[in-house]
C-alpha positions as CSV (number, residue, x, y, z in Angstrom):
1,M,-21.2,95.6,239.8
2,E,-21.5,93.3,236.9
3,I,-24.8,93.2,235.2
4,S,-25.2,89.5,236.1
5,S,-24.9,90.5,239.8
6,I,-28.2,92.3,239.8
7,L,-31.0,89.9,240.6
8,Q,-33.5,91.9,242.7
9,G,-35.1,93.6,239.7
10,G,-36.5,90.2,238.8
11,Y,-38.5,89.8,242.0
12,Q,-39.3,93.3,243.1
13,H,-43.1,92.9,242.6
14,P,-45.4,90.3,244.2
15,L,-46.4,89.0,240.8
16,S,-42.9,88.7,239.5
17,R,-41.9,87.0,242.7
18,S,-44.6,84.3,242.0
19,W,-43.0,83.8,238.6
20,Q,-39.8,82.6,240.3
21,Q,-41.6,79.5,241.5
22,N,-41.6,76.4,239.3
23,K,-44.9,75.4,240.9
24,T,-47.6,77.3,242.7
25,L,-49.9,75.7,245.3
26,T,-53.4,75.0,244.1
27,K,-56.4,73.3,245.8
28,S,-56.1,70.3,243.6
29,M,-52.6,69.6,245.1
30,L,-54.1,69.1,248.6
31,M,-55.3,65.8,250.1
32,Y,-56.9,66.0,253.5
33,P,-56.2,63.2,256.0
34,I,-59.4,62.4,258.0
35,F,-60.0,60.0,260.9
36,I,-63.1,57.8,260.7
37,T,-64.2,55.9,263.8
38,D,-66.7,53.1,264.2
39,D,-69.0,55.3,266.4
40,P,-71.3,56.6,263.7
41,E,-72.3,59.7,265.6
42,A,-68.8,60.7,266.8
43,S,-67.2,64.1,266.5
44,T,-64.4,63.8,269.0
45,A,-61.6,66.4,269.3
46,I,-58.0,65.0,269.0
47,Q,-56.0,66.9,271.7
48,A,-52.6,66.1,270.1
49,L,-53.7,67.4,266.7
50,P,-55.1,70.9,267.0
51,G,-58.4,71.4,265.1
52,Q,-58.7,67.8,264.0
53,R,-61.4,65.4,265.1
54,R,-62.4,61.7,264.8
55,W,-65.6,61.5,262.8
56,G,-68.4,59.0,262.6
57,V,-70.0,58.2,259.3
58,N,-73.3,60.0,260.2
59,R,-71.4,63.2,260.8
60,L,-69.4,63.3,257.5
61,E,-71.8,65.5,255.6
62,E,-71.7,68.4,258.1
63,F,-67.9,68.0,258.2
64,I,-66.9,67.5,254.6
65,G,-69.8,69.4,252.9
66,P,-68.5,72.9,253.7
67,L,-65.0,71.9,252.6
68,V,-66.2,70.6,249.3
69,N,-68.0,73.9,248.8
70,K,-64.7,75.7,249.3
71,G,-62.9,73.5,246.7
72,L,-61.8,70.4,248.5
73,K,-60.8,67.8,245.9
74,S,-59.5,64.8,247.7
75,V,-59.3,63.1,251.1
76,I,-57.5,60.1,252.5
77,L,-59.3,58.0,255.1
78,F,-57.8,56.4,258.2
79,G,-59.9,54.0,260.2
80,V,-60.0,54.4,264.0
81,P,-61.8,51.3,265.4
82,V,-63.0,51.7,268.9
83,N,-65.5,49.0,269.3
84,C,-64.2,46.2,267.1
85,V,-62.4,43.1,268.2
86,K,-58.7,43.3,267.3
87,D,-56.8,40.1,266.4
88,P,-53.3,39.1,265.2
89,V,-54.2,39.5,261.5
90,G,-56.4,42.6,261.6
91,T,-59.5,40.9,260.5
92,S,-61.6,44.0,261.0
93,A,-59.6,46.1,258.5
94,D,-61.8,45.1,255.6
95,D,-65.1,44.5,257.5
96,Q,-67.9,45.6,255.2
97,Q,-69.5,47.4,258.1
98,G,-66.2,48.9,259.3
99,P,-65.6,52.6,259.4
100,V,-63.5,53.0,256.3
101,I,-65.8,51.0,253.9
102,L,-68.9,52.7,255.3
103,A,-67.2,56.1,254.9
104,I,-66.2,55.4,251.3
105,R,-69.8,54.5,250.4
106,K,-71.2,57.5,252.2
107,L,-68.8,60.0,250.7
108,K,-69.3,58.6,247.2
109,E,-73.1,59.0,247.6
110,L,-72.8,62.6,248.9
111,Y,-69.9,63.8,246.7
112,P,-69.4,61.7,243.6
113,S,-66.6,63.8,242.3
114,L,-64.6,63.8,245.5
115,Y,-61.4,61.8,245.1
116,I,-61.2,59.3,247.9
117,A,-57.9,57.6,248.9
118,C,-57.7,55.0,251.7
119,D,-54.7,54.3,253.8
120,V,-54.0,50.5,253.8
121,C,-52.4,49.2,256.9
122,L,-53.2,46.7,259.7
123,C,-51.8,48.4,262.8
124,E,-55.1,50.0,263.8
125,Y,-56.8,46.6,263.7
126,T,-54.2,44.1,265.0
127,S,-54.0,43.1,268.7
128,H,-50.3,43.7,268.7
129,G,-50.4,47.1,266.9
130,H,-47.9,46.2,264.2
131,C,-48.4,46.8,260.5
132,G,-48.2,43.2,259.4
133,V,-48.7,39.6,260.5
134,L,-46.1,38.4,263.0
135,N,-44.1,35.2,263.5
136,E,-44.1,33.6,266.9
137,D,-40.8,35.4,267.7
138,G,-42.5,38.8,267.0
139,A,-40.7,39.4,263.7
140,I,-42.7,40.3,260.5
141,N,-44.0,37.3,258.6
142,T,-43.8,38.8,255.1
143,L,-45.9,36.6,252.8
144,P,-49.1,36.5,254.9
145,S,-48.7,40.2,255.7
146,V,-48.6,41.1,252.0
147,A,-51.5,38.8,251.2
148,R,-53.6,40.3,254.0
149,L,-52.8,43.9,252.8
150,A,-53.8,43.0,249.3
151,D,-57.1,41.7,250.5
152,V,-57.8,45.0,252.4
153,A,-56.8,47.1,249.4
154,L,-59.1,45.2,247.1
155,A,-62.0,45.5,249.6
156,Y,-61.5,49.3,249.6
157,A,-61.4,49.4,245.8
158,K,-64.5,47.4,245.6
159,A,-66.3,49.8,248.0
160,G,-65.5,52.6,245.6
161,A,-62.1,54.0,246.7
162,D,-60.4,55.9,243.9
163,C,-57.0,55.2,245.4
164,V,-55.4,52.7,247.9
165,A,-52.3,53.8,249.7
166,P,-50.4,51.1,251.6
167,S,-48.4,52.6,254.5
168,D,-47.2,49.4,256.1
169,M,-43.7,49.2,254.5
170,M,-43.9,45.4,254.0
171,D,-41.5,44.2,251.3
172,G,-43.4,43.3,248.1
173,R,-46.8,44.7,249.0
174,I,-47.0,47.0,246.0
175,L,-46.6,44.1,243.6
176,A,-49.1,42.0,245.5
177,I,-51.7,44.7,245.6
178,K,-51.2,45.7,242.0
179,R,-51.5,42.0,240.9
180,K,-54.7,41.5,242.9
181,L,-56.3,44.7,241.6
182,I,-55.5,43.6,238.0
183,D,-56.7,40.0,238.5
184,V,-60.1,41.1,239.9
185,G,-60.6,43.9,237.3
186,Y,-59.6,47.0,239.3
187,G,-56.2,47.6,237.8
188,N,-57.6,50.4,235.6
189,K,-60.2,51.6,238.2
190,C,-58.1,52.3,241.3
191,T,-54.8,54.2,241.8
192,L,-52.1,52.7,243.8
193,M,-50.2,55.3,245.9
194,S,-47.2,53.8,247.7
195,Y,-45.7,55.2,250.9
196,S,-42.4,54.3,249.3
197,A,-40.0,56.2,251.5
198,K,-41.6,56.1,254.9
199,F,-39.1,56.7,257.7
200,A,-39.1,55.6,261.3
201,S,-39.7,59.1,262.6
202,S,-40.4,60.7,266.0
203,L,-43.0,62.9,264.2
204,Y,-45.8,60.3,264.2
205,G,-46.8,60.7,267.9
206,P,-50.0,62.8,267.5
207,F,-51.2,60.5,264.7
208,R,-50.7,57.3,266.8
209,K,-52.7,58.9,269.6
210,A,-55.4,59.9,267.1
211,A,-55.6,56.5,265.5
212,G,-54.8,54.3,268.5
213,S,-52.1,52.6,266.4
214,A,-49.1,52.5,268.6
215,P,-47.4,49.1,268.8
216,A,-48.1,47.0,271.9
217,F,-44.5,46.1,272.1
218,G,-41.2,47.0,270.3
219,D,-41.2,49.5,267.5
220,R,-41.4,49.7,263.7
221,K,-37.7,50.3,263.0
222,C,-37.3,46.9,261.3
223,Y,-39.7,47.8,258.5
224,Q,-39.9,51.6,258.4
225,L,-36.7,53.2,257.0
226,P,-33.9,54.5,259.3
227,P,-33.7,58.3,259.2
228,G,-30.2,58.3,257.7
229,G,-31.1,55.7,255.1
230,K,-30.8,57.7,252.0
231,G,-29.7,54.8,249.9
232,L,-32.4,52.6,251.2
233,A,-35.0,55.2,250.4
234,R,-33.7,55.4,246.8
235,R,-33.9,51.6,246.5
236,A,-37.4,51.5,247.9
237,I,-38.6,54.1,245.5
238,R,-37.1,52.2,242.5
239,R,-38.6,49.0,243.8
240,D,-42.1,50.4,244.1
241,V,-42.0,52.0,240.7
242,N,-41.0,48.7,239.2
243,E,-43.7,46.9,241.2
244,G,-46.5,49.1,239.7
245,A,-47.0,52.1,242.0
246,D,-48.9,54.9,240.3
247,I,-47.9,57.6,242.8
248,I,-44.8,57.7,245.0
249,M,-44.9,59.2,248.5
250,V,-42.2,60.4,250.9
251,K,-43.1,60.6,254.6
252,P,-42.4,62.8,256.7
253,G,-41.8,65.9,254.7
254,M,-39.7,68.7,256.0
255,P,-36.8,66.6,257.4
256,Y,-36.6,64.6,254.2
257,L,-36.6,67.3,251.4
258,D,-33.5,65.7,250.0
259,I,-35.4,62.4,249.6
260,I,-38.3,64.2,247.9
261,A,-35.7,65.7,245.5
262,D,-34.2,62.2,244.9
263,A,-37.7,60.7,244.3
264,A,-38.4,63.4,241.7
265,Q,-35.2,62.4,239.8
266,I,-35.7,58.6,240.2
267,A,-39.4,58.7,239.2
268,P,-39.7,61.8,237.0
269,D,-42.8,60.4,235.2
270,H,-44.8,59.7,238.4
271,P,-46.8,62.0,240.5
272,L,-44.9,62.6,243.8
273,A,-46.7,63.0,247.1
274,V,-45.5,64.1,250.5
275,Y,-47.2,63.6,253.8
276,Q,-46.8,66.6,256.1
277,V,-47.2,64.4,259.2
278,S,-49.0,65.0,262.5
279,G,-45.8,66.1,264.3
280,E,-44.8,68.6,261.6
281,F,-48.3,70.1,261.7
282,A,-48.4,70.2,265.5
283,M,-45.0,71.9,265.6
284,I,-45.9,74.6,263.2
285,V,-49.2,75.3,265.1
286,A,-47.3,75.4,268.4
287,G,-44.7,77.7,267.1
288,A,-47.3,80.1,265.8
289,K,-49.1,80.0,269.2
290,A,-45.8,80.9,270.9
291,G,-45.4,83.9,268.6
292,V,-42.4,82.5,266.8
293,Y,-43.9,83.2,263.4
294,D,-47.2,83.8,261.6
295,L,-49.2,80.5,261.1
296,K,-50.3,81.3,257.5
297,T,-46.8,82.4,256.4
298,M,-45.1,79.3,257.9
299,A,-47.7,76.9,256.5
300,F,-47.2,78.4,253.0
301,E,-43.4,78.3,253.4
302,S,-43.6,74.6,254.3
303,A,-45.8,73.9,251.3
304,Q,-43.5,75.8,249.0
305,A,-40.6,73.8,250.2
306,F,-42.4,70.6,249.2
307,L,-43.2,71.9,245.8
308,R,-39.7,73.2,245.3
309,A,-38.3,69.8,246.1
310,G,-40.5,68.2,243.4
311,C,-43.9,67.3,244.9
312,T,-47.2,67.5,243.0
313,L,-49.4,66.3,245.9
314,I,-49.4,67.3,249.6
315,L,-51.2,65.4,252.3
316,T,-51.7,68.0,255.0
317,Y,-53.9,68.8,258.0
318,F,-53.7,72.4,256.9
319,T,-56.0,71.6,254.0
320,P,-59.0,73.4,255.4
321,E,-57.0,76.5,256.1
322,F,-55.4,76.4,252.7
323,L,-58.8,76.3,251.1
324,D,-59.6,79.6,252.7
325,W,-56.1,81.2,252.3
326,L,-55.9,80.3,248.6
327,D,-59.1,82.4,248.0
328,E,-57.8,85.5,249.7
C-alpha cells in the first residue's frame, strides 16, 4: 500500500476520533423548544411527541429549573392558546396576558441568564390556521401579514425576549421586523433569527398536533418552500441576510443537509441554526423503541450530521437528554 492509503492510524483512539470533527456538540449549541399554553397550571403530555408536554406558566419553574441546573442555556417558546378567541388576524398573538409574554416575564424573573427565543407566527392564533392575514380568496395578503408579524415580534422583544424568530415564511417579514425593532429602540437589544429555508414538509405533524396549528383549509405550500426547491432556498437565505437577519435557520434538518451546507457557504459570517423538527424526533424515538438502533447513538449521529454540514445551533427536543449525555 502507498503511505497515503493508511488512514486508520489517525482515528484508532476515542480521543483521536474526536479530533476528526470540525465541531463538537456542546450544551451552548442546544436550544430547547417548549410549548406554553394559556392554562397556567397545565402539564399535559403530548402523545405525538414522546416525553414532551404543554406547560402552563405556573409550572415552568418545576420544569425548567432542573434543566437549567444541568446546563440548559436557551429555549424557544411556542404559544398554544386553548382558551383565547381566534380571529382572522391573530389578535391574541401579542396579548399582554397571553401565554408567551407571561412565560417570557416569568422565565426572566426566575433565570435571568437563560436565553429566551420566541417563535413569531400567527397560525396558532388565527381562526383559519394560516401563518398570515388572508385575502377574501384565501390567498396570503402580504403587507398586512408582515405588519402584523412585526407587531408581534416587537411585543415579545418588549416583554424581554432575547431573540425573535419568525417562522411564517411571508415575503419581506425580516426587513419589516428589523425596521420596527430599530425604530423602537430594540435593534441592538433583540436578536432576529429567521426561519429562512423552511420547507413544506411532512415532518411537522406532531408539532401541529401539539400546538393546534394545522390550517383549517388548504395547506402552506404557497409560502413554505417546496422540498425540491434548492434554488429557492438559496435565494431566501440571501434575501434574509440582506434584510437584516442575525441568525439563519434551515428547517427540517436531516432531509436538508445539502441546504444547511449551502447556507454555511452563502452566509459564512452568520450563526447557522437547524430545527430538528417534531417528525424527525418522533422517528428517531420510534426506531429506537423498535430496536433498530440505540437512541443515544442515533441522536448523537443526527447532531453530528448537522454540525458537519455547518450548523452552530440546534433546536431539538433531545435537549434534556443531551444535557445528561454530555456529562457522561
